[in-house]
N, C-alpha and C positions, 0 to 999 in steps of 0.2 A: 594453428593456434600459436600466437606469439607469446613470448615469455620475457620476463624482465632480464635485461642484459646482465645483471648481477648474478643470474642463475645459470650462466654458461659454464658450469662445472658440476661435478658430482659430489654432493656433501657427505656421501657414505664412505669415503675413504680417499686415499691419495693415489695418484697415478704411479704405476710401477712398470711402465712400458715405454718404448720409443714410439713416436708417432703422434697422431692427433690427440688433443686433450679430451678428457671425458666430458660428456654432456648428459646430465642426469635424465632419467626416463620419467621423472615426476615433476609436476609443477609445484609451486610453493604450497598449494592447497592439497597436494598428495594425489592428484589425478595423473594417470598414465598418459604419456605423450609419445607418439611414434618418432618424433624428431629427437633421437637420443644416440649416444655413442659411448660404448664401454661404461655404462652405468654400473658402478661397483656393486650395488645391491642386487641388481638383476643378473650380473655376471656370477654372483654367488649362487643364485637360484639355478642358473643354467648348469653350473657345476654339480649342484645337488641332484639334478635330474638327468645327469649324463647317462646313467645306466638304463634309463627308460627312453632314451632318445630314438626317434624314428626319422627317416628322411625320404624325400622324393624330389628328384631333379634339383639337388642342392638346397632345397628348402628343408629346414629341420624343425622338429617339434619335440618337446619333452613334457612329461606329466609328472607332477609331484603330489603325492597324497599327504595331507596334513589335517589336523583338527581331531583331537581325541574324542570329543563328544559328538561331532556331527559329520565326520568323514568327508571333508572337503578336498578338492583337487585344484591344483594350479596348472595351467597350460601356458607354455611360452613358445613362441615361434620366432625363427630367425633364419637368415640366409647364411649357409655354410657355417663357419665358426668365426664370423667377423663380429665387429663390435656392436652392431645395431640389433636391438630386439624389436621385431615388428609387431608383436602382439603379446598381451599378458591378460589372461582371463582366469576367473575363479568359478568353479562349478560346485554348487551346493544343492543337494536334493533335486537334481535335474535342471536347476536354473543356472544359466550362464550369464555372467556379468564381467565387465572389464575390471581387472585387478587394480588395486590402489597401493600407494606406498605403505599404508598400514598393513595390508595383506602381505606384502613382500617382507616387511620387517617381522611379522608374526611367523612366517615360514622360516626365515633365517634363524630366528631365535629358537624355534621348535627343534631345529636340527643341530643347534649348537651344543645341546646337552649331551 
């Protein structure tokens, strides 16, 4: 999926590291894209799920429970602890779907309190 050249950054915060610039994990419409690097919003979620992290052969996965009324879960997958998030899904009542920017923001806000 191509994206607008003006979107080659992460609008969720500023770069605080040496190395390649951030590439947001969401399109302007809020859809998740695999072509990302150090998306600041998803990095926050990966930190939130650190205590639930599991791994196999350098592939990592974390699960975050959220949603007071309907007990949803977010699943994130990534290689080692590098900047790219390979997958972001939301599970609700046994239904799995790709996560969106709105989902990620909802989770980050839920854990801010």
